[in-house]
Each structure stands twice: as C-alpha cells, then as structure tokens.
C-alpha positions as CSV (number, residue, x, y, z in Angstrom):
1,M,-67.2,40.1,16.0
2,L,-66.0,36.8,17.2
3,L,-66.8,33.7,15.2
4,M,-68.4,30.5,16.5
5,W,-68.9,27.2,14.7
6,I,-72.1,25.1,15.0
7,G,-72.2,21.5,14.1
8,K,-72.7,17.9,15.4
9,Y,-69.1,16.9,16.3
10,Q,-66.5,19.1,18.1
11,S,-63.7,17.2,16.2
12,D,-65.0,18.6,12.9
13,I,-63.0,21.7,13.5
14,S,-59.8,20.0,14.9
15,Y,-57.6,21.2,12.1
16,T,-58.9,24.7,11.4
17,N,-55.9,26.5,13.1
18,Y,-57.9,28.6,15.6
19,Y,-60.1,30.1,12.9
20,F,-63.1,29.8,15.2
21,D,-63.4,31.4,18.7
22,G,-65.6,28.6,20.0
23,S,-68.1,25.9,19.1
24,I,-71.7,24.8,19.8
25,T,-71.9,21.0,19.2
26,Y,-74.0,18.1,20.0
27,Y,-71.0,15.8,20.8
28,G,-68.1,17.5,22.6
29,D,-66.2,17.7,25.8
30,G,-67.7,21.0,27.0
31,L,-64.3,22.3,27.9
32,G,-62.7,25.6,27.0
33,K,-64.7,27.3,24.3
34,N,-66.9,24.3,23.5
35,V,-70.5,24.0,24.7
36,C,-72.1,20.6,24.0
37,C,-75.7,19.3,24.1
38,C,-75.3,15.6,24.9
39,S,-74.8,14.4,28.5
40,Q,-72.0,12.2,29.7
41,Y,-74.6,9.5,30.2
42,S,-76.2,9.2,26.8
43,R,-74.9,9.5,23.3
44,N,-78.2,9.2,21.4
45,Y,-78.7,12.0,18.9
46,N,-81.9,14.1,19.2
47,K,-82.3,16.8,16.5
48,K,-85.0,18.8,18.3
49,N,-83.0,19.0,21.5
50,F,-80.0,20.1,19.5
51,V,-81.9,22.9,17.6
52,D,-83.3,24.1,21.0
53,F,-79.8,24.0,22.5
54,I,-78.3,26.0,19.5
55,I,-81.0,28.7,19.9
56,E,-80.4,28.9,23.7
57,N,-76.7,29.4,23.2
58,I,-76.9,31.8,20.3
59,R,-79.2,34.0,22.5
60,K,-76.5,34.2,25.1
61,R,-73.8,35.3,22.6
62,L,-75.6,37.3,20.0
63,K,-74.0,40.7,20.9
64,K,-70.4,39.4,20.5
65,Y,-70.5,36.5,18.0
66,N,-71.3,35.6,14.4
67,F,-72.0,32.0,13.6
68,V,-71.0,29.5,10.9
69,F,-73.0,26.3,10.5
70,Y,-71.7,22.9,9.3
71,N,-75.2,22.3,7.8
72,Q,-77.1,25.3,6.2
73,S,-80.4,23.5,6.6
74,Y,-80.0,23.6,10.4
75,A,-79.2,27.4,10.1
76,Y,-82.6,27.9,8.5
77,E,-84.4,25.8,11.1
78,V,-82.8,28.0,13.8
79,I,-83.8,31.2,11.9
80,N,-87.4,30.0,11.6
81,L,-87.6,29.8,15.4
82,Y,-85.4,32.7,16.3
83,P,-85.4,35.3,13.4
84,E,-83.4,37.8,15.4
85,C,-80.2,35.8,14.8
86,K,-80.4,35.9,11.0
87,D,-77.9,38.7,10.4
88,H,-75.4,37.0,12.6
89,I,-75.4,33.7,10.6
90,K,-72.7,33.8,7.9
91,N,-72.0,32.0,4.7
92,I,-75.4,30.6,3.8
93,N,-77.1,30.3,0.4
94,S,-80.7,31.3,-0.1
95,R,-83.4,29.3,1.7
96,E,-85.1,28.3,-1.6
97,L,-81.8,26.9,-3.1
98,I,-80.9,24.9,0.0
99,N,-84.4,23.5,0.3
100,W,-84.5,22.0,-3.2
101,L,-80.8,21.0,-3.3
102,S,-81.5,19.0,-0.2
103,N,-84.4,17.1,-1.9
104,K,-83.0,13.9,-3.4
105,T,-85.8,13.4,-5.9
106,L,-85.8,17.0,-7.2
107,V,-82.1,17.0,-7.6
108,R,-82.0,13.7,-9.5
109,L,-84.8,15.0,-11.8
110,W,-82.7,18.1,-12.5
111,V,-79.3,16.3,-12.9
112,K,-80.6,13.5,-15.2
113,N,-80.7,16.1,-18.0
114,I,-76.9,16.7,-17.6
115,I,-75.3,13.4,-16.6
116,N,-76.1,9.7,-15.9
117,V,-78.2,8.8,-12.9
118,P,-79.6,5.4,-11.8
119,P,-83.1,4.5,-12.9
120,F,-85.5,6.0,-10.3
121,C,-89.1,6.9,-9.6
122,A,-91.0,8.7,-6.8
123,V,-93.3,6.4,-4.8
124,P,-95.6,7.1,-1.7
125,G,-94.6,5.2,1.4
126,N,-97.7,3.0,1.4
127,E,-96.8,1.7,-2.1
128,C,-93.2,0.8,-1.3
129,T,-93.8,-2.9,-1.2
130,Y,-91.6,-5.5,-2.9
131,F,-94.3,-6.5,-5.4
132,N,-95.2,-2.9,-6.3
133,L,-91.5,-2.0,-6.9
134,K,-91.0,-5.2,-8.8
135,S,-93.8,-4.1,-11.2
136,L,-92.0,-0.7,-11.7
137,F,-88.6,-2.4,-12.3
138,P,-89.4,-5.9,-13.6
139,C,-85.8,-6.9,-14.1
140,E,-84.7,-6.1,-10.6
141,N,-85.0,-7.9,-7.3
142,K,-83.6,-5.4,-4.7
143,F,-84.5,-1.8,-4.3
144,V,-83.3,1.2,-2.3
145,V,-86.0,3.4,-0.8
146,Q,-84.8,6.8,0.4
147,D,-86.3,9.6,2.5
148,N,-85.8,12.8,0.4
149,F,-84.2,14.7,3.2
150,S,-82.1,12.1,5.0
151,S,-78.4,12.0,5.4
152,G,-75.7,9.6,6.6
153,G,-77.6,6.7,5.1
154,L,-80.1,6.7,7.9
155,G,-83.1,7.3,5.6
156,S,-82.0,4.7,3.0
157,F,-83.6,1.2,3.2
158,I,-83.4,-2.0,1.2
159,I,-86.5,-3.7,0.1
160,D,-86.3,-7.2,-1.4
161,N,-88.3,-10.4,-1.3
162,D,-87.1,-11.2,2.2
163,H,-87.7,-7.6,3.5
164,N,-90.9,-6.4,1.8
165,S,-92.9,-4.8,4.5
166,T,-93.1,-1.0,4.7
167,S,-94.0,-1.2,8.4
168,S,-90.7,-2.9,9.1
169,I,-88.7,0.1,7.8
170,M,-91.0,2.8,9.3
171,L,-92.1,4.5,6.1
172,K,-94.6,7.3,6.4
173,P,-97.6,6.2,4.2
174,Y,-98.2,9.5,2.4
175,D,-94.7,10.8,2.1
176,I,-93.0,10.6,-1.3
177,Y,-89.8,8.4,-1.4
178,L,-87.1,8.1,-4.0
179,V,-86.8,4.5,-5.2
180,S,-84.1,3.0,-7.3
181,P,-82.9,-0.5,-8.1
182,L,-80.0,-1.5,-5.8
183,L,-76.8,-1.3,-7.8
184,E,-75.0,-4.4,-6.7
185,N,-71.2,-4.9,-7.1
186,S,-70.7,-1.2,-6.8
187,F,-69.1,1.4,-4.4
188,S,-69.9,5.0,-3.4
189,I,-67.6,8.0,-3.8
190,N,-67.8,11.4,-2.3
191,L,-66.3,14.6,-3.8
192,H,-65.9,18.0,-2.0
193,M,-66.6,20.8,-4.4
194,L,-65.9,24.5,-3.7
195,I,-67.8,27.0,-5.9
196,G,-66.8,30.6,-6.1
197,K,-67.5,33.5,-8.4
198,Y,-64.3,33.0,-10.4
199,D,-63.4,29.3,-10.0
200,Q,-64.5,25.8,-8.9
201,V,-62.3,23.4,-7.0
202,L,-62.7,19.6,-6.9
203,F,-60.9,18.1,-4.0
204,P,-59.6,14.5,-4.0
205,P,-62.3,11.9,-3.8
206,S,-62.9,9.5,-0.9
207,I,-64.6,6.1,-0.9
208,Q,-67.6,6.0,1.5
209,V,-67.4,3.3,4.1
210,I,-71.0,2.0,4.5
211,E,-71.6,-0.8,7.0
212,P,-72.4,-4.0,5.0
213,N,-75.7,-5.9,5.1
214,K,-77.5,-3.2,7.0
215,S,-80.9,-1.5,6.4
216,P,-81.0,1.4,6.8
217,F,-77.6,2.1,5.4
218,I,-75.1,3.2,8.1
219,F,-72.3,5.5,7.0
220,R,-69.2,4.7,9.1
221,G,-66.4,6.7,7.6
222,S,-64.3,7.6,4.5
223,D,-61.1,6.4,2.9
224,F,-59.0,8.7,0.8
225,I,-56.1,6.3,0.6
226,E,-57.9,3.4,-1.1
227,A,-59.6,6.0,-3.4
228,K,-56.2,6.7,-5.0
229,K,-56.5,3.2,-6.6
230,I,-59.6,4.2,-8.6
231,P,-58.7,4.0,-12.3
232,T,-57.9,7.3,-14.0
233,N,-60.7,6.8,-16.6
234,I,-63.2,6.7,-13.7
235,I,-61.7,9.7,-12.0
236,N,-61.8,11.7,-15.3
237,R,-65.5,10.9,-15.7
238,L,-66.2,11.8,-12.1
239,H,-64.5,15.2,-12.6
240,Y,-66.4,15.7,-15.9
241,C,-69.8,15.1,-14.2
242,A,-68.9,17.1,-11.1
243,R,-67.8,20.1,-13.2
244,K,-71.1,20.0,-15.2
245,I,-73.0,20.2,-11.9
246,G,-70.7,22.9,-10.6
247,E,-71.3,25.1,-13.6
248,K,-75.0,24.8,-13.1
249,L,-74.8,25.5,-9.4
250,A,-72.6,28.6,-10.0
251,S,-75.1,29.9,-12.5
252,M,-77.7,29.8,-9.8
253,A,-75.5,31.8,-7.5
254,F,-74.7,28.9,-5.2
255,R,-71.5,29.6,-3.3
256,G,-69.2,27.7,-1.0
257,M,-68.7,24.1,-0.2
258,C,-70.9,21.1,-1.1
259,G,-70.5,17.4,-1.5
260,L,-71.4,15.3,-4.5
261,D,-72.1,11.6,-4.1
262,F,-71.6,9.1,-7.0
263,V,-71.8,5.3,-7.3
264,I,-69.5,3.3,-9.5
265,Q,-70.7,0.1,-11.2
266,N,-69.0,-1.8,-14.0
267,D,-66.8,1.3,-14.8
268,E,-70.0,3.4,-15.1
269,V,-70.4,6.6,-13.1
270,Y,-73.8,7.4,-11.7
271,F,-74.7,10.6,-9.8
272,L,-76.7,10.1,-6.6
273,E,-77.1,13.4,-4.7
274,I,-75.9,16.8,-3.7
275,N,-75.1,17.6,-0.1
276,P,-75.2,21.5,0.2
277,R,-73.0,21.5,3.3
278,F,-69.6,20.4,4.6
279,Q,-69.0,16.6,4.7
280,G,-68.3,14.0,7.3
281,S,-64.8,13.7,5.9
282,S,-64.1,17.5,5.7
283,F,-61.9,17.3,8.8
284,L,-59.5,15.0,7.0
285,L,-59.1,17.5,4.1
286,N,-58.5,20.2,6.7
287,R,-55.7,18.2,8.2
288,A,-54.1,17.7,4.8
289,L,-54.5,21.5,4.1
290,L,-53.0,22.4,7.5
291,E,-50.0,20.2,6.9
292,K,-49.3,22.2,3.7
293,N,-49.9,25.5,5.5
294,L,-53.0,26.1,3.3
295,P,-56.2,27.7,4.4
296,S,-58.9,25.4,5.8
297,L,-62.1,24.6,4.0
298,Y,-63.9,27.0,6.2
299,E,-61.6,29.9,5.2
300,L,-61.9,29.0,1.6
301,N,-65.7,28.8,2.0
302,E,-65.8,32.3,3.4
303,R,-63.8,33.6,0.4
304,A,-66.3,32.0,-1.9
305,F,-69.2,33.7,-0.2
306,C,-67.4,37.1,-0.3
307,N,-66.9,36.6,-4.1
308,E,-63.1,36.8,-3.6
309,Y,-60.4,34.8,-5.4
310,F,-59.4,31.8,-3.4
311,Q,-55.8,33.1,-3.2
312,V,-54.5,29.5,-3.7
313,Q,-53.7,27.9,-7.0
314,T,-56.6,25.6,-7.9
315,K,-54.2,22.8,-9.0
316,M,-52.5,22.9,-5.5
317,L,-55.9,22.2,-3.9
318,E,-57.1,19.6,-6.4
319,D,-53.7,17.7,-6.2
320,L,-53.8,17.7,-2.4
321,N,-52.3,14.5,-1.0
322,V,-54.8,13.2,1.6
323,N,-53.2,10.1,3.3
324,Y,-55.9,9.4,5.8
325,S,-59.1,7.4,6.4
326,Y,-61.5,7.6,9.3
327,Y,-64.0,5.4,11.0
328,K,-66.9,6.1,13.5
329,I,-67.5,3.7,16.4
330,K,-71.1,3.3,17.4
331,C,-72.5,1.2,20.2
332,N,-72.8,-2.5,19.4
333,N,-74.4,-4.5,22.2
334,A,-72.1,-7.4,21.3
335,M,-68.9,-5.4,22.0
336,P,-66.7,-7.2,24.6
337,E,-65.0,-5.1,27.3
338,Q,-61.6,-6.0,25.8
339,F,-62.6,-4.2,22.6
340,F,-61.9,-0.8,23.9
341,G,-58.6,-1.6,25.5
342,D,-57.4,-3.3,22.3
343,L,-58.7,-0.5,20.0
344,F,-57.0,2.2,22.0
345,N,-53.7,0.4,21.6
346,C,-54.0,-0.4,17.9
347,P,-50.8,0.6,16.1
348,D,-52.7,1.4,12.9
349,I,-54.6,4.2,14.4
350,D,-53.1,7.7,14.3
351,T,-55.5,9.9,16.2
352,Y,-58.6,9.4,18.4
353,F,-61.4,11.9,18.6
354,M,-63.5,11.3,21.7
355,D,-66.0,14.2,21.3
356,G,-66.8,14.0,25.0
357,F,-67.0,10.2,25.2
358,I,-66.1,8.8,28.6
359,L,-66.4,5.0,28.8
360,E,-66.8,4.8,32.5
361,K,-69.7,7.3,32.6
362,T,-71.4,6.8,29.3
363,Q,-74.2,4.3,28.7
364,L,-73.3,2.2,25.7
365,S,-75.7,3.7,23.1
366,G,-75.4,5.9,20.1
367,Y,-72.2,7.5,18.7
368,M,-69.0,6.8,20.8
369,F,-65.9,8.2,19.1
370,R,-64.0,8.2,15.8
371,F,-60.4,7.7,14.7
372,I,-58.0,8.5,11.9
373,S,-55.7,6.0,10.3
374,K,-52.8,6.6,8.1
375,R,-53.6,3.4,6.2
376,N,-56.6,2.3,4.2
377,I,-59.4,0.7,6.2
378,I,-61.1,-0.8,3.2
379,S,-60.1,-2.5,0.0
380,L,-61.8,-2.6,-3.4
381,N,-62.3,-6.2,-4.5
382,P,-62.6,-7.5,-8.1
383,N,-66.4,-7.3,-7.9
384,N,-66.3,-3.5,-7.4
385,Q,-67.4,-3.9,-3.8
386,I,-65.6,-2.8,-0.7
387,N,-64.2,-5.0,2.0
388,I,-64.0,-3.3,5.4
389,Y,-60.9,-4.3,7.3
390,Q,-62.6,-5.6,10.5
391,N,-59.3,-6.8,11.8
392,L,-58.3,-3.1,12.2
393,L,-61.2,-2.8,14.5
394,I,-59.8,-5.6,16.7
395,N,-62.7,-7.3,18.4
396,E,-65.8,-5.4,17.2
397,I,-68.3,-8.2,16.5
398,I,-69.9,-8.0,13.1
399,K,-72.8,-10.3,12.5
400,L,-73.2,-11.3,8.8
401,P,-76.0,-13.5,7.6
402,I,-74.9,-16.4,5.4
403,I,-77.9,-17.1,3.2
404,S,-76.9,-17.6,-0.4
405,K,-73.9,-19.0,-2.3
406,A,-72.8,-15.5,-2.9
407,D,-72.6,-14.9,0.9
408,W,-70.2,-17.8,1.3
409,T,-68.1,-16.5,-1.6
410,N,-67.9,-13.1,-0.1
411,L,-66.9,-14.6,3.3
412,K,-64.2,-16.7,1.7
413,T,-62.8,-13.7,-0.2
414,A,-62.8,-11.6,3.0
415,L,-61.0,-14.2,5.0
416,M,-58.4,-14.9,2.3
417,I,-57.7,-11.2,1.9
418,Q,-57.8,-10.0,5.5
419,G,-56.9,-13.1,7.4
420,I,-57.8,-13.8,11.0
421,K,-56.5,-13.0,14.5
422,I,-56.4,-15.6,17.3
423,D,-56.9,-13.6,20.5
424,A,-55.9,-14.6,24.0
425,S,-59.2,-16.2,24.9
426,A,-59.2,-18.3,21.7
427,M,-55.7,-19.5,22.5
428,I,-56.8,-20.6,26.0
429,A,-59.8,-22.5,24.5
430,L,-57.5,-24.2,21.9
431,K,-55.1,-25.3,24.6
432,N,-57.9,-26.9,26.5
433,I,-58.6,-29.2,23.5
434,G,-55.0,-29.9,22.5
435,G,-53.5,-26.6,21.5
436,I,-51.8,-25.7,18.2
437,Q,-48.9,-27.8,17.0
438,E,-45.6,-25.9,17.5
439,G,-44.0,-24.8,14.3
440,T,-43.5,-22.0,11.8
441,F,-46.8,-21.2,10.0
442,D,-48.6,-18.1,8.8
443,A,-52.0,-19.6,7.9
444,I,-54.7,-21.8,9.4
445,D,-57.5,-23.9,7.9
446,I,-61.1,-23.2,8.9
447,R,-63.8,-25.7,8.2
448,F,-67.4,-24.5,8.2
449,S,-70.6,-26.5,8.7
450,N,-71.2,-26.9,5.0
451,N,-67.7,-28.4,4.6
452,L,-66.3,-25.2,3.1
453,L,-62.6,-25.2,3.9
454,I,-60.7,-21.9,3.8
455,N,-57.0,-21.4,4.3
456,C,-56.7,-18.1,6.1
457,P,-53.6,-16.0,6.7
458,L,-52.8,-15.2,10.4
C-alpha cells in the first residue's frame, strides 16, 4: 500500500525524504502529489471544511493508500464520519487515551501528582469574570483562561481588570475552562518526546514564540537556537519532569510522538500540557535529522507503533544539533506593500515555505507562509521574558500598547537590544526637515512624548 500524509501544512513533510507518497493538506500548492483544501483566494482556516475535504479524498484513494495523520484527534473525527477508513489509518493510539490526553484540565489534574504545575481550577465560562477569578486567586491580578481542547494558543485568553468581560473573549457560558494565574516574567518551552516499547527519546527543546500583548495567545514559531542558552539546571529539571510523564504514558500503552509544554519562571519548571501529536516545529527536527542521514520523526514514530527498537542510538537523537528557528507570517492589515519585497530579500532567512500562498491572487487574510532562519529570532532577557526580533521581520508593523511604567521599560529594553532601522521612506522624510548630519555613527537618540530619551543602535 502507498502511504499518504494528512495535516494542515504541506511544508510539514518537507524533510521526510520521500517517506510519503502524497499529502492531503489544508494549505498547499496542489501540485504533484499534494491535494489542498484552501483556495488561492482565501487563507482562512475552516476545520469543518478540512474534515469534509479529508474524507472526500480518502474515499478516492482507499484501495491503494494507507494514511498517517499529523493530529490523531483529526483521525478520529474522520473515522466517526467515515468508519470504513479505520483500517487504513495507521499509527494512532486508542480513542479514549487521545481524548483525555487532549483535555488540558484532566491532564493537569493527573500530572500534578507527579511534578509541579501552576495553580489552577476549573470554571464555567459564565463565571470567568475578573472579580470571580480574583476571589479564587486573591493575590493575583491577571489570569489565563483556556479552552480544554484548543491548540496554537487560539483558545487561551487573558482576563485582567482592563479585560474582564467573558463576552469580549467569546466564552461559552456552560463550558468548563481551565483557569490559572498568568505567570509573568516567564517563557514557554516545547519538548518532543518519542515513546516506544523499549525506550523513550527526548529531543532538544525549543522556545515557543508567542506574539506579545495578544489575547488570545497567538503562536508564531519556535526557536531551537536561543533554547541552547537555557541553563543546564533548568534543562535537567525539564528532562526529569518529561521522563516522569513519559514513564506514565508508556505504562498506559501510549506509543509514538507527543509534545510536552512547560513554562519557566524564576528558575522553576511548571508543566502545562501534553499534545498527543506532532508539533509545529517537527519539520525543523526533521531537517536536522535528514542532515545527519537519520530517519525522520515519522519513520521513528512508525517503529514505536510497531513495538520495534528505534535502530538509532538514543543519545544521538537527544544530542541532535538543531540550528534553526522558524516564524509564521499571518495577515496584518497594517502591512505595507514593501514588507513582502523586503522580507523575501532578507539575508537572515534561509528557506521560505509558501504552502500555496500567491501574493497576487490571495486576499490578505489568515495564514500566509512561514520561513526558517539559521539564527535566533528571539532573545531571553534578564526578566525571563522573550524579545522577538521584529527587525528580522523588516517592516511588519506591531502595535504595542504603552500603558504602564513597565511597558516603557520593556520598550526601552527592546530598542536598546535590537536597535532600529531607518528605511528609505523615513530617510526621505528626514531630508525634508533637514536630514541627518553627515558623520560616522552607529546609534541615534529617540525622544518620546513623556520625555523618555533612548539611545538606539542602528
């Protein structure tokens, strides 16, 4: 039987060395052995449309193909609607196991008996107001409210005194949500774990790039390079916690790949959730594996489900050198036309994955494309927060509210670390009011309306 991959992005299997004989994706170019759901004129994701599209295309290929899903939960949604395909879907754990591992509250209740988790409680949507949450956590002022089955940050919202309405974040009144205090001055880490009958593998960690000052949280990419700077004592604790979870999962006959999310605050490691599927950053690991002539995550995953030895030394996989980061570009109505031309000529970008995106034909909405860089795209600052290198993204306009003294401090830190770029249009405007004095300089003073003066590197 031929083998077809099913997932959201065609680029997810870019470095799998022809392991698959085709792909069914939401975003893709529709060329060769790829069939894709989205049109050239819209990039907005619609889950129902995608599930229907998957079923339609499995029906056409059932006699010749088996299928591997990026996300096992999608596999069971397809099986529910088209049971005849069940025997052709490979490498999936039991429905019951996937269902409860995908539930954030149940997993945190289970894991808190093993390792540290943030304080949390389960609250119905109609009670997720600032004043109710403040009564549950009297010492806290900001809270994260999470849909139990969300991913990519899209179901995670911030509620504070300025944003305290459940209607503004579209909570369902009678659904149960996971609520925790917002762990400020912290950053998130993702670990890939491969669980087999005979062994477990912990791949190198990545720092998750989450768009700042957004609710819901928006996951934009991963950085394996900056993650190498995480202190050894924290890495050791991460590995200890992950192996504890892995042992429990293995005892329940879980097999294959999963992702573990943690948050680091003040050198403390807190577990957040299990993702029983491949991860958004899996394609970067596949590239590093391919460069070492090692099997891809999908091949290793199949060996785990077949209860075979991985046939690769565990240490070789765990010590893999992943010198990459990646970032997803989504539509921003403030993007100038020049943004795309500059971005596609950026020397810091190694590879672009368009996933069927055509600028001339596509309405600017939803996911556009993503890219790989061989340099870090974030930095960890002394406050245990991440700074995203917006200068790498050339002219993507990011609107940051400046409300508190801390906001001004963060802005000053970002400008002093990352510097500024004076583009052509700014130089023209400066010349119209006198220009810049000729000379050798590598910094410029910026004065803000509150008389804050910052000397920024150019």
